[in-house]
ZALUM-985022 format. One line per 3 residues: number of its first residue (from 1); their letters; for each residue z, x, y of N, C-alpha, C, O, CB. Coordinates in Angstrom, 2 decimals, decimal comma. Glycine has a CB too. Layout:
residues N
NUM> A> Z:X:Y:Z:X:Y:Z:X:Y:Z:X:Y:Z:X:Y; ... $
***
This chain:
residues 131
1> XXX> -9,67:6,82:-17,01:-9,93:6,27:-15,69:-8,63:6,03:-14,93:-8,56:6,28:-13,72:-10,72:4,97:-15,80; -7,61:5,56:-15,60:-6,35:5,30:-14,91:-5,79:6,60:-14,32:-5,17:6,57:-13,26:-5,32:4,65:-15,87; -6,01:7,72:-14,99:-5,55:9,02:-14,47:-6,22:9,33:-13,13:-5,57:9,86:-12,23:-5,85:10,15:-15,49 $
4> XXX> -7,50:9,01:-12,99:-8,18:9,22:-11,71:-7,54:8,37:-10,62:-7,37:8,82:-9,49:-9,69:8,88:-11,84; -7,18:7,14:-10,98:-6,58:6,25:-10,00:-5,13:6,61:-9,69:-4,58:6,19:-8,67:-6,66:4,83:-10,49; -4,53:7,39:-10,55:-3,23:7,98:-10,23:-3,41:8,94:-9,05:-2,59:8,96:-8,13:-2,61:8,72:-11,47 $
7> XXX> -4,46:9,72:-9,08:-4,77:10,63:-7,97:-5,10:9,86:-6,70:-4,74:10,28:-5,60:-5,94:11,55:-8,34; -5,78:8,73:-6,84:-6,12:7,91:-5,67:-4,84:7,43:-4,99:-4,80:7,31:-3,77:-6,99:6,69:-6,09; -3,80:7,17:-5,78:-2,54:6,72:-5,18:-2,03:7,76:-4,18:-1,50:7,38:-3,13:-1,48:6,47:-6,27 $
10> XXX> -2,19:9,05:-4,46:-1,74:10,08:-3,53:-2,53:10,01:-2,23:-1,98:10,24:-1,15:-1,87:11,47:-4,17; -3,82:9,71:-2,32:-4,62:9,50:-1,12:-4,10:8,29:-0,34:-3,96:8,34:0,88:-6,12:9,31:-1,48; -3,82:7,21:-1,05:-3,29:6,01:-0,39:-1,93:6,27:0,24:-1,63:5,76:1,31:-3,18:4,85:-1,40 $
13> XXX> -1,10:7,07:-0,42:0,21:7,43:0,14:0,03:8,22:1,43:0,75:8,00:2,40:1,04:8,25:-0,87; -0,93:9,12:1,45:-1,21:9,88:2,67:-1,66:8,98:3,81:-1,25:9,15:4,95:-2,28:10,94:2,41; -2,50:8,02:3,49:-2,95:7,05:4,49:-1,78:6,21:4,99:-1,68:5,93:6,19:-4,06:6,14:3,91 $
16> XXX> -0,90:5,82:4,09:0,27:5,02:4,49:1,19:5,83:5,41:1,72:5,29:6,38:1,05:4,54:3,25; 1,37:7,10:5,11:2,20:7,96:5,97:1,54:8,10:7,33:2,22:8,02:8,36:2,41:9,35:5,32; 0,24:8,33:7,35:-0,48:8,44:8,63:-0,39:7,13:9,41:-0,25:7,15:10,64:-1,97:8,81:8,39 $
19> XXX> -0,46:6,01:8,72:-0,33:4,71:9,36:1,05:4,57:10,01:1,16:4,07:11,13:-0,55:3,58:8,32; 2,09:5,01:9,32:3,45:4,97:9,89:3,60:5,88:11,09:4,24:5,51:12,08:4,47:5,35:8,84; 3,00:7,06:11,01:3,05:7,99:12,14:2,32:7,39:13,34:2,80:7,47:14,47:2,41:9,36:11,76 $
22> XXX> 1,17:6,79:13,09:0,43:6,12:14,16:1,28:5,04:14,82:1,32:4,93:16,05:-0,89:5,51:13,62; 1,95:4,23:14,01:2,82:3,19:14,54:3,91:3,78:15,41:4,15:3,31:16,53:3,45:2,38:13,40; 4,58:4,81:14,92:5,71:5,40:15,65:5,28:6,10:16,95:6,04:6,11:17,92:6,43:6,39:14,77 $
25> XXX> 4,09:6,67:16,96:3,67:7,45:18,13:2,83:6,67:19,14:2,58:7,16:20,24:2,88:8,64:17,67; 2,40:5,46:18,77:1,55:4,70:19,71:2,12:3,30:19,93:3,08:3,13:20,69:0,10:4,60:19,16; 1,54:2,31:19,31:1,88:0,92:19,61:3,32:0,55:19,30:3,85:-0,41:19,86:0,96:0,01:18,85 $
28> XXX> 3,97:1,28:18,42:5,37:1,00:18,11:6,30:1,22:19,28:7,41:0,68:19,32:5,81:1,85:16,96; 5,86:2,02:20,24:6,67:2,27:21,44:6,63:1,12:22,44:7,51:0,99:23,28:6,20:3,55:22,12; 5,59:0,28:22,33:5,41:-0,76:23,34:5,63:-2,18:22,80:5,33:-3,16:23,49:4,03:-0,66:23,91 $
31> XXX> 6,14:-2,30:21,58:6,42:-3,63:21,03:7,70:-3,57:20,21:8,23:-2,49:19,94:5,24:-4,14:20,16; 8,18:-4,71:19,82:9,41:-4,75:19,04:9,19:-4,09:17,68:8,05:-3,96:17,22:9,90:-6,22:18,85; 10,28:-3,68:17,06:10,20:-3,07:15,74:9,57:-4,03:14,74:8,77:-3,62:13,90:11,59:-2,64:15,27 $
34> XXX> 9,94:-5,31:14,82:9,39:-6,29:13,89:7,88:-6,44:14,08:7,14:-6,44:13,10:10,09:-7,64:14,08; 7,44:-6,57:15,30:6,00:-6,71:15,56:5,25:-5,46:15,11:4,17:-5,56:14,52:5,75:-6,97:17,06; 5,81:-4,29:15,39:5,17:-3,04:14,96:5,09:-2,97:13,44:4,08:-2,53:12,89:5,93:-1,82:15,52 $
37> XXX> 6,14:-3,40:12,76:6,15:-3,45:11,30:5,04:-4,36:10,79:4,34:-4,02:9,83:7,52:-3,94:10,78; 4,88:-5,51:11,41:3,86:-6,46:10,98:2,45:-5,93:11,23:1,58:-6,06:10,37:4,05:-7,79:11,70; 2,23:-5,35:12,40:0,92:-4,77:12,70:0,62:-3,63:11,72:-0,49:-3,52:11,19:0,86:-4,25:14,17 $
40> XXX> 1,60:-2,79:11,48:1,44:-1,67:10,57:1,13:-2,13:9,15:0,35:-1,49:8,45:2,68:-0,81:10,58; 1,72:-3,21:8,73:1,43:-3,75:7,40:-0,03:-4,19:7,32:-0,71:-3,92:6,33:2,38:-4,94:7,06; -0,50:-4,87:8,35:-1,90:-5,33:8,37:-2,85:-4,14:8,39:-3,83:-4,13:7,64:-2,16:-6,24:9,58 $
43> XXX> -2,59:-3,14:9,23:-3,48:-1,98:9,28:-3,44:-1,21:7,96:-4,45:-0,65:7,53:-3,10:-1,05:10,45; -2,28:-1,18:7,32:-2,18:-0,53:6,01:-2,99:-1,27:4,96:-3,65:-0,64:4,13:-0,72:-0,46:5,58; -2,95:-2,58:5,00:-3,74:-3,39:4,06:-5,23:-3,13:4,27:-5,96:-2,93:3,30:-3,43:-4,90:4,24 $
46> XXX> -5,66:-3,13:5,51:-7,08:-2,91:5,80:-7,52:-1,51:5,39:-8,58:-1,34:4,79:-7,36:-3,13:7,29; -6,73:-0,51:5,72:-7,09:0,88:5,40:-7,15:1,11:3,89:-8,10:1,70:3,39:-6,10:1,85:6,04; -6,13:0,63:3,17:-6,14:0,84:1,72:-7,27:0,07:1,06:-7,87:0,54:0,09:-4,79:0,43:1,12 $
49> XXX> -7,56:-1,11:1,57:-8,67:-1,88:1,03:-9,99:-1,15:1,17:-10,78:-1,10:0,23:-8,75:-3,22:1,71; -10,23:-0,58:2,34:-11,47:0,16:2,58:-11,57:1,39:1,68:-12,63:1,69:1,14:-11,57:0,58:4,05; -10,47:2,09:1,52:-10,48:3,30:0,69:-10,72:2,94:-0,78:-11,55:3,57:-1,44:-9,14:4,07:0,84 $
52> XXX> -10,02:1,96:-1,27:-10,19:1,59:-2,68:-11,60:1,06:-2,93:-12,19:1,36:-3,97:-9,14:0,53:-3,09; -12,13:0,30:-2,01:-13,51:-0,18:-2,16:-14,47:1,01:-2,26:-15,35:1,03:-3,11:-13,90:-1,10:-0,98; -14,30:2,01:-1,38:-15,17:3,19:-1,40:-15,00:3,98:-2,70:-15,99:4,40:-3,30:-14,88:4,09:-0,18 $
55> XXX> -13,77:4,18:-3,13:-13,52:4,94:-4,35:-14,15:4,24:-5,56:-14,71:4,89:-6,44:-12,01:5,12:-4,58; -14,06:2,93:-5,58:-14,59:2,18:-6,72:-16,11:2,25:-6,81:-16,69:1,95:-7,86:-14,16:0,72:-6,64; -16,75:2,63:-5,74:-18,21:2,82:-5,79:-18,54:4,05:-6,64:-19,58:4,10:-7,29:-18,80:2,98:-4,36 $
58> XXX> -17,65:5,04:-6,63:-17,86:6,28:-7,40:-17,18:6,24:-8,77:-17,70:6,79:-9,74:-17,34:7,48:-6,60; -16,02:5,61:-8,84:-15,26:5,49:-10,08:-15,02:4,01:-10,36:-13,93:3,50:-10,12:-13,89:6,27:-9,98; -16,03:3,32:-10,86:-15,88:1,87:-11,07:-14,75:1,56:-12,06:-14,58:2,24:-13,07:-17,19:1,27:-11,56 $
61> XXX> -14,02:0,53:-11,75:-13,01:0,01:-12,67:-13,77:-0,73:-13,76:-14,71:-1,47:-13,48:-11,96:-0,94:-11,94; -13,36:-0,51:-15,01:-14,16:-0,97:-16,14:-13,75:-2,31:-16,74:-14,53:-2,90:-17,49:-14,12:0,04:-17,19; -12,56:-2,79:-16,42:-12,12:-4,05:-17,03:-10,98:-4,66:-16,23:-10,37:-4,00:-15,39:-11,68:-3,83:-18,50 $
64> XXX> -10,71:-5,92:-16,51:-9,57:-6,60:-15,89:-8,27:-5,91:-16,29:-7,38:-5,73:-15,46:-9,54:-8,10:-16,29; -8,16:-5,54:-17,54:-6,95:-4,86:-18,03:-6,73:-3,55:-17,29:-5,62:-3,22:-16,88:-7,04:-4,61:-19,54; -7,80:-2,80:-17,12:-7,70:-1,53:-16,41:-7,30:-1,77:-14,95:-6,49:-1,02:-14,40:-9,04:-0,76:-16,48 $
67> XXX> -7,86:-2,79:-14,34:-7,52:-3,11:-12,94:-6,04:-3,43:-12,81:-5,38:-2,95:-11,89:-8,37:-4,29:-12,43; -5,51:-4,25:-13,72:-4,09:-4,58:-13,69:-3,23:-3,34:-13,94:-2,18:-3,18:-13,31:-3,76:-5,66:-14,71; -3,66:-2,49:-14,83:-2,91:-1,25:-15,12:-2,83:-0,38:-13,88:-1,77:0,16:-13,55:-3,57:-0,47:-16,28 $
70> XXX> -3,94:-0,24:-13,19:-3,96:0,56:-11,96:-3,05:-0,07:-10,91:-2,24:0,63:-10,29:-5,41:0,68:-11,41; -3,18:-1,37:-10,70:-2,37:-2,05:-9,70:-0,88:-1,93:-9,98:-0,09:-1,69:-9,06:-2,76:-3,51:-9,62; -0,49:-2,10:-11,21:0,93:-2,00:-11,56:1,43:-0,56:-11,43:2,57:-0,33:-11,02:1,17:-2,50:-12,99 $
73> XXX> 0,59:0,40:-11,78:0,94:1,81:-11,59:1,17:2,09:-10,11:2,16:2,73:-9,74:-0,18:2,74:-12,15; 0,26:1,62:-9,26:0,42:1,84:-7,83:1,66:1,16:-7,29:2,35:1,71:-6,43:-0,81:1,33:-7,08; 1,97:-0,02:-7,78:3,17:-0,73:-7,33:4,42:0,08:-7,66:5,27:0,30:-6,79:3,24:-2,13:-7,99 $
76> XXX> 4,54:0,50:-8,90:5,71:1,25:-9,32:5,83:2,56:-8,55:6,92:2,92:-8,11:5,66:1,53:-10,83; 4,72:3,26:-8,39:4,76:4,54:-7,66:5,13:4,34:-6,19:5,87:5,13:-5,62:3,41:5,25:-7,77; 4,61:3,28:-5,59:4,90:3,01:-4,18:6,38:2,70:-3,97:7,00:3,22:-3,05:4,04:1,85:-3,68 $
79> XXX> 6,92:1,85:-4,83:8,34:1,51:-4,70:9,22:2,73:-4,96:10,19:2,97:-4,25:8,72:0,37:-5,67; 8,87:3,51:-5,98:9,64:4,72:-6,28:9,57:5,71:-5,12:10,58:6,32:-4,76:9,11:5,39:-7,58; 8,40:5,86:-4,53:8,25:6,77:-3,39:9,03:6,25:-2,20:9,76:6,99:-1,55:6,77:6,94:-3,02 $
82> XXX> 8,88:4,97:-1,92:9,56:4,39:-0,76:11,07:4,60:-0,84:11,70:5,04:0,13:9,25:2,89:-0,67; 11,65:4,29:-1,97:13,10:4,41:-2,10:13,54:5,86:-2,28:14,56:6,27:-1,73:13,59:3,58:-3,26; 12,77:6,63:-3,04:13,13:8,04:-3,23:13,01:8,83:-1,94:13,96:9,49:-1,52:12,25:8,67:-4,29 $
85> XXX> 11,85:8,78:-1,31:11,64:9,50:-0,06:12,49:8,90:1,05:13,16:9,62:1,80:10,15:9,49:0,34; 12,46:7,58:1,14:13,18:6,91:2,23:14,67:7,18:2,22:15,27:7,36:3,27:12,95:5,43:2,14; 15,25:7,22:1,05:16,70:7,43:0,97:17,07:8,92:0,94:17,89:9,38:1,74:17,25:6,74:-0,27 $
88> XXX> 16,45:9,65:0,03:16,89:11,02:-0,21:16,30:12,04:0,77:16,91:13,09:1,00:16,53:11,42:-1,60; 15,14:11,77:1,35:14,53:12,70:2,29:14,73:12,23:3,74:15,21:12,98:4,58:13,02:12,86:1,98; 14,34:10,97:4,00:14,45:10,45:5,37:15,86:10,04:5,72:16,19:9,89:6,90:13,52:9,26:5,55 $
91> XXX> 16,71:9,85:4,72:18,11:9,55:4,97:18,42:8,10:5,31:19,48:7,81:5,86:18,59:10,40:6,04; 17,51:7,19:5,00:17,76:5,78:5,27:18,74:5,21:4,25:18,75:5,62:3,09:16,43:4,98:5,26; 19,55:4,28:4,70:20,50:3,63:3,78:19,72:2,68:2,87:18,60:2,28:3,17:21,61:2,86:4,56 $
94> XXX> 20,35:2,33:1,75:19,73:1,38:0,84:19,55:0,04:1,55:18,53:-0,63:1,35:20,58:1,20:-0,44; 20,51:-0,36:2,38:20,41:-1,63:3,11:19,20:-1,62:4,05:18,48:-2,60:4,16:21,69:-1,90:3,91; 19,00:-0,49:4,71:17,86:-0,35:5,62:16,55:-0,49:4,84:15,64:-1,19:5,28:17,91:1,02:6,35 $
97> XXX> 16,47:0,17:3,70:15,25:0,12:2,90:15,00:-1,29:2,35:13,87:-1,76:2,34:15,34:1,13:1,74; 16,05:-1,94:1,90:15,90:-3,29:1,36:15,56:-4,32:2,43:14,99:-5,36:2,12:17,18:-3,70:0,65; 15,91:-4,03:3,68:15,64:-4,98:4,76:14,15:-5,27:4,92:13,77:-6,37:5,33:16,19:-4,44:6,07 $
100> XXX> 13,30:-4,30:4,60:11,85:-4,52:4,71:11,34:-5,56:3,73:10,20:-6,01:3,85:11,11:-3,22:4,50; 12,15:-5,94:2,77:11,74:-6,93:1,78:12,15:-8,35:2,17:11,86:-9,30:1,44:12,34:-6,59:0,43; 12,80:-8,51:3,31:13,28:-9,84:3,72:12,19:-10,58:4,48:12,13:-10,54:5,71:14,55:-9,71:4,59 $
103> XXX> 11,34:-11,25:3,74:10,21:-11,96:4,34:10,68:-13,12:5,23:9,96:-13,52:6,14:9,28:-12,48:3,25; 11,87:-13,65:4,97:12,41:-14,74:5,79:12,76:-14,26:7,20:12,89:-15,07:8,11:13,66:-15,34:5,13; 12,89:-12,96:7,38:13,14:-12,39:8,71:11,88:-11,75:9,28:11,96:-10,95:10,22:14,27:-11,37:8,64 $
106> XXX> 10,73:-12,09:8,72:9,46:-11,59:9,24:9,05:-10,23:8,73:8,03:-9,69:9,16:9,52:-11,54:10,70; 9,82:-9,66:7,82:9,48:-8,35:7,26:8,45:-8,57:6,16:8,76:-9,16:5,12:10,76:-7,61:6,70; 7,23:-8,13:6,37:6,11:-8,48:5,50:5,68:-7,35:4,56:4,59:-7,39:3,99:4,94:-8,87:6,35 $
109> XXX> 6,54:-6,37:4,39:6,22:-5,25:3,49:5,88:-5,74:2,09:5,02:-5,16:1,43:7,40:-4,27:3,43; 6,53:-6,80:1,63:6,25:-7,34:0,29:4,78:-7,74:0,15:4,23:-7,67:-0,94:7,15:-8,55:0,01; 4,16:-8,16:1,25:2,75:-8,52:1,19:1,89:-7,29:0,90:0,89:-7,38:0,19:2,30:-9,17:2,50 $
112> XXX> 2,28:-6,15:1,45:1,56:-4,91:1,16:1,70:-4,56:-0,31:0,72:-4,17:-0,95:2,07:-3,76:2,04; 2,90:-4,70:-0,85:3,11:-4,39:-2,27:2,29:-5,33:-3,15:1,72:-4,90:-4,15:4,60:-4,49:-2,62; 2,24:-6,59:-2,80:1,40:-7,54:-3,53:-0,07:-7,12:-3,43:-0,81:-7,16:-4,41:1,60:-8,98:-2,99 $
115> XXX> -0,47:-6,72:-2,24:-1,85:-6,30:-1,99:-2,25:-5,12:-2,88:-3,29:-5,17:-3,54:-2,03:-5,91:-0,51; -1,44:-4,07:-2,91:-1,86:-2,91:-3,71:-1,81:-3,21:-5,21:-2,45:-2,52:-6,00:-0,96:-1,71:-3,40; -1,05:-4,21:-5,58:-1,00:-4,59:-6,99:-2,28:-5,32:-7,40:-2,82:-5,06:-8,48:0,23:-5,47:-7,27 $
118> XXX> -2,76:-6,22:-6,56:-3,95:-7,00:-6,91:-5,25:-6,38:-6,40:-6,33:-6,80:-6,80:-3,82:-8,40:-6,36; -5,16:-5,40:-5,53:-6,35:-4,78:-4,94:-7,33:-4,25:-5,99:-8,52:-4,54:-5,88:-5,95:-3,64:-4,03; -6,89:-3,51:-7,00:-7,88:-3,06:-8,00:-8,58:-4,21:-8,70:-9,78:-4,13:-8,96:-7,19:-2,18:-9,03 $
121> XXX> -7,86:-5,27:-9,00:-8,48:-6,43:-9,64:-9,47:-7,10:-8,70:-10,58:-7,46:-9,11:-7,41:-7,44:-10,08; -9,09:-7,25:-7,45:-9,97:-7,86:-6,46:-11,26:-7,06:-6,30:-12,36:-7,62:-6,30:-9,25:-7,98:-5,11; -11,12:-5,75:-6,18:-12,30:-4,89:-6,03:-13,15:-4,94:-7,29:-14,38:-5,02:-7,21:-11,88:-3,43:-5,73 $
124> XXX> -12,51:-4,91:-8,45:-13,25:-5,01:-9,71:-14,05:-6,31:-9,77:-15,24:-6,30:-10,10:-12,29:-4,92:-10,91; -13,41:-7,42:-9,46:-14,08:-8,72:-9,54:-15,21:-8,82:-8,52:-16,28:-9,35:-8,83:-13,07:-9,85:-9,32; -14,99:-8,33:-7,32:-16,02:-8,41:-6,28:-17,20:-7,47:-6,58:-18,35:-7,81:-6,32:-15,42:-8,08:-4,92 $
127> XXX> -16,91:-6,30:-7,12:-17,98:-5,35:-7,40:-18,73:-5,69:-8,68:-19,85:-5,21:-8,88:-17,42:-3,94:-7,49; -18,15:-6,51:-9,55:-18,80:-6,89:-10,81:-19,75:-8,07:-10,61:-20,51:-8,43:-11,52:-17,75:-7,24:-11,86; -19,71:-8,67:-9,44:-20,57:-9,82:-9,17:-22,02:-9,38:-9,02:-22,29:-8,36:-8,37:-20,11:-10,57:-7,91 $
130> XX> -22,96:-10,12:-9,61:-24,37:-9,77:-9,43:-24,80:-9,99:-7,98:-24,40:-10,96:-7,33:-25,26:-10,60:-10,38; -25,61:-9,11:-7,50:-26,06:-9,19:-6,10:-27,45:-9,74:-6,04:-28,00:-9,89:-4,95:-26,00:-7,83:-5,42 $
***
């Protein structure tokens, strides 16, 4: 099951890239970089939540341990992608990439990372509840 959710991460990465493109081509032009970053983080959280909820209807997570395994896998892959792609492909400096982690300056990217880590557990717990 975790292998299937490895594939789901690629879908989530595509959604995150589309979310960034949307930010850069629309509302990001009419607001500050910080505000656009914050809005983009919220839209990313909502989009990934909806996708994972839908996927879990077809590929249910089977245990708390499995949910944590998926979340930690997604966290590691996201950070590796962010720094690998961001630095080596997009050409951003390490300082630029690390700046998104400064929550004291309003950079809320860390909340997204927390979200994708606990999202599988949250979906598992909510979907396991009797209706």
